[in-house]
C-alpha positions, 0 to 999 in steps of 0.5 A: 536499562536498555542501551538507547542505541541498541537495535530495536527487537521486532516480532514480525507476524506475516513473513510475506512480501510486506512483513518478510521482504519490506520490513524484515528486508530493511532490518537486514540492511540496517542491523544497527537500527533494529533486528527480528527477534521472532517471526510468524507465519503460517507458510512453513517454507516462508518461516524457515527462509525468514527465519534462517535469514534473521538467525531468529531462535527456534523457539521464537518461530510460530506458525500462528501469531496467538502463540507468539503474543501468548506472553510478553517476548524479546522484542520491543515492538510488534509488526502486524503484516498479516492478510487483511483480515487478520489484522485487527486481533493480533494488533488488540493482543500486543497493546494489551501486552504493552507492545507498540504496534506497526500495522500494515494498511488496511487497519481493518476490513470492515467498519465494525472491525475499525471501531474495535481498534478505535476503542483500543487505541483510546487506552494507547494513543500513539501506539499504533503507526499505520504503514501509510508509507506515502507520507514518508516519500520525498515525493509526497513530502515536496508536494506538501511542501510547495503548497505550504510555501504558497507557490500556487496559491490557494489550493483549489482542487486535486485531481489524483491518479493511482495507475496501478498497471494492467500487469499489476492488477492481474497479478494482485487483484485478479489472479492474487491474494486481493481478488475477493473482497470477502477474504481481504477488503475492497479494492479501494480500501486495499489499494488506495487507503494511501491515496485517500490518506495523501488528499487529506494530508495535502488539503489538510481539512476533513473530507465531508462528502464523497460519491464513487463509481466503479466495478468489475467491468472487464474481468469477467466470464463473458469477456473470455475471448474464444478459444480460451483455457481455464489456464494460459498454459493449457493450449489457449488459442489466444496466448499470443494475443492476450496481454494478461498471458501468464506464461508470457509475464512470469516465465518470459518478461520477468525472467530475470527477476527472482523477487516480487512478483515472482517471488509471490507465486514460487520459491523456485525462480527456475523456468520449471518452477515458474511453470509448476506454479503456473500449473498449480496455483491461481497465477496460471489462470486466465484472468476471465475465468477467475472468481474474483469481484473486486472493482477494476475501475473506480472514480471517487469524488471528494469535498472537503470541509475548506472547499477544496475538491478532489477526484481520485481514479483508481485504475487496472488499465494503465501501462504504468504502476504509479501515481500521478497528481495535479494540484490546481491552486488560485495562482498556478499549478503542480504536477507530479509523477511518483514513479519518475520523481518529477514535479513541475510547477507553473505559476500563472503569472510567469506562464504564457497562454498555451494557445495554438501550441504555445508552451507556457513559460515559466515552469520550475521543475523539482526532481526527486531521486528515483531509486529510492527503494520500495514505495519510492522511499516510503517503506525506507522512511516509515522503518526509520521513523518506527524504529527510532520512535520505538528506541525512544519510547523504550528509553523512557524518552518523550515520543513525538507523534508519527506522521502516520499514527492511528489517530492520523490515519483513520480518517482515509478508512472511513472515507474509503467505507463511505466511497465503497457505500456510494459505489454499491448504492449510488449515493453520495455519502456525508461524513 
């Protein structure tokens, strides 16, 4: 029998920023908890880099996920961090072999693909943990605790914003891997299924209706400034005044950064390596001349079975990359900013009306630690939970349900699909 305290052995499918950096990187920091014993990626350089970092045996390095799951291997669980359109098949195969799976979000890019997962999960309840990492953050756990303590009375509504950040959106959703829905998934599903899941978690009631508006309004060829060029380094006449200038962003502003997002565009972080990437890849393209088709802003309204309503605003056009939330209760209000970790509670009974510049009193402030790693501590929390559950299952011990179990995470995806139908068709969708 395997020692209960022995590190969990992981097969990681996809060695990019999530699989190779976030999840496998956590293993390097916590070698007593987990080790990577198998790796698969179609990018030979990434495969070698991550494989070498973890000492993965040559016979357990794969250029494709299929041979990795051809038969059981020397691992206890499987991490599926392949591109969005390749999530379902490796997950189904891993389940067939009896492995538990950590599945990167979104679980599936289409309703029909999600149906396949639903059918398979019925035979393996609790076997899939979804990387809805917000459930593991101290920030959102504090918000949920405050609601459950009744600090603002009965929850009436939520205003939630996912501020992507102008630079992050240009990097990932105009030039990057998620710039076309057919190659990945709709923007709301790819970026904000986290947030839909959080709304459901905080409200603690099923969503029953959704409407959504948004489109690709700005990043279009007709908005390209006169004098702009196909690439930012091709003598663009407006380079000095364009906030999306790739050379300024990757070469100047991120000069001291070797990790994400620079590591996405090149393995050579020298100025020459960055400029080469801007000449040869989409990351040097003009944001107005790409073939992107995903929405750059979207506002979604939701109604829940208990009568609570919520609005979710997802936008490229923000300076900060953060999440901001206002919880409106019958007896008070909670506001929070995930990036700063600041949560403020105001009880109406203790407040002075904010009239003519008078500031309300009776504020209670909670400060969640800021330097918590990826996704405000969510990545580390997810990996800690997943490896501990795998360790217990391996030893034949009772395994509690994961906070982001497949069954818990499912509703957020159905809501995202409904919101996309609403956005495209101008309808209210009932669930």
